[in-house]
C-alpha positions in Angstrom: 99.4 210.4 -79.2 99.5 210.0 -75.1 99.4 206.8 -73.4 99.9 207.8 -70.2 97.1 208.9 -67.5 98.4 209.5 -63.8 96.4 211.7 -61.8 97.8 214.3 -59.8 98.0 212.3 -56.7 99.1 209.3 -58.6 102.1 211.4 -59.9 103.0 212.9 -56.6 103.0 209.5 -54.7 105.0 207.9 -57.8 107.9 210.9 -57.7 107.9 210.1 -54.3 108.5 206.6 -54.1 111.1 207.3 -57.3 113.0 209.9 -55.2 112.7 207.9 -52.0 114.7 204.8 -53.0 117.5 207.2 -54.8 116.2 207.2 -58.8 117.8 209.8 -60.2 116.8 209.3 -63.4 113.2 209.8 -64.7 113.8 208.3 -67.7 111.6 205.3 -67.9 111.3 201.9 -69.8 108.1 200.2 -69.7 109.0 196.1 -70.5 106.4 193.7 -70.2 107.7 191.0 -68.5 104.6 188.7 -68.6 101.3 186.8 -66.7 100.7 186.0 -63.9 97.7 184.7 -61.9 97.5 188.3 -60.9 97.5 189.6 -64.5 100.3 191.2 -66.2 103.5 192.3 -64.8 105.9 195.2 -66.3 109.1 196.2 -65.7 110.0 199.9 -65.3 113.6 200.6 -65.4 116.1 203.3 -66.7 115.5 204.1 -70.4 116.7 205.9 -73.5 114.4 206.1 -76.2 115.7 204.0 -79.6 114.0 203.9 -83.1 111.3 202.1 -82.2 109.9 203.4 -79.7 107.4 206.1 -78.3 107.9 208.5 -75.4 106.3 210.7 -72.9 106.8 213.5 -70.7 104.3 213.3 -67.4 105.4 217.0 -65.5 109.5 215.5 -65.2 109.3 211.4 -65.8 109.9 210.3 -68.9 108.2 207.4 -70.2 109.1 205.2 -72.5 107.7 202.2 -74.5 108.1 200.5 -77.4 106.2 201.1 -80.4 104.5 197.3 -80.5 104.3 197.2 -77.2 102.5 200.0 -77.1 99.8 199.0 -79.7 99.4 195.6 -77.9 98.5 197.5 -74.4 96.9 200.6 -75.3 98.6 202.5 -73.3 99.2 203.0 -69.3 97.3 204.2 -66.5 99.4 204.5 -62.6 97.0 204.5 -59.9 98.1 205.7 -56.4 97.0 203.5 -52.9 93.8 205.3 -52.5 93.1 205.0 -56.6 94.3 201.3 -56.3 92.2 200.6 -52.6 95.2 200.4 -50.3 96.8 198.0 -52.3 99.6 200.5 -53.1 100.9 201.9 -56.6 99.9 200.1 -59.6 101.1 200.8 -63.4 97.8 199.2 -65.0 97.7 198.4 -68.8 95.0 200.3 -70.7 93.9 196.8 -72.9 94.9 193.5 -71.6 95.5 191.3 -74.5 93.1 187.8 -74.2 94.7 184.4 -72.5 94.1 180.9 -73.6 94.9 179.7 -70.4 91.7 179.2 -68.4 92.6 177.8 -65.1 93.3 181.6 -63.2 91.7 184.7 -64.6 95.3 186.5 -65.0 96.9 183.8 -67.3 
């Protein structure tokens, strides 16, 4: 099952970001951090595949995520700056679970 959607443009921009920030290990774990008024927040960090993980290779970058988190968010897309209307690179979940909060749209 493919869970990462990354256009060629977004891939080149994201890989350039990794190289420019001296990231040398392209095995990246996606971890859910929480919600804020702008929506869901995720962390990307070095990762090693564990027993309850799935991984997907996109060219020479490997994305790793816990199976339960993948089930909750149904996959991810990385948007380039241009695809994100000039607001920078963005990792977005394909499914955003409903929130009980009614104060702002992201919570």
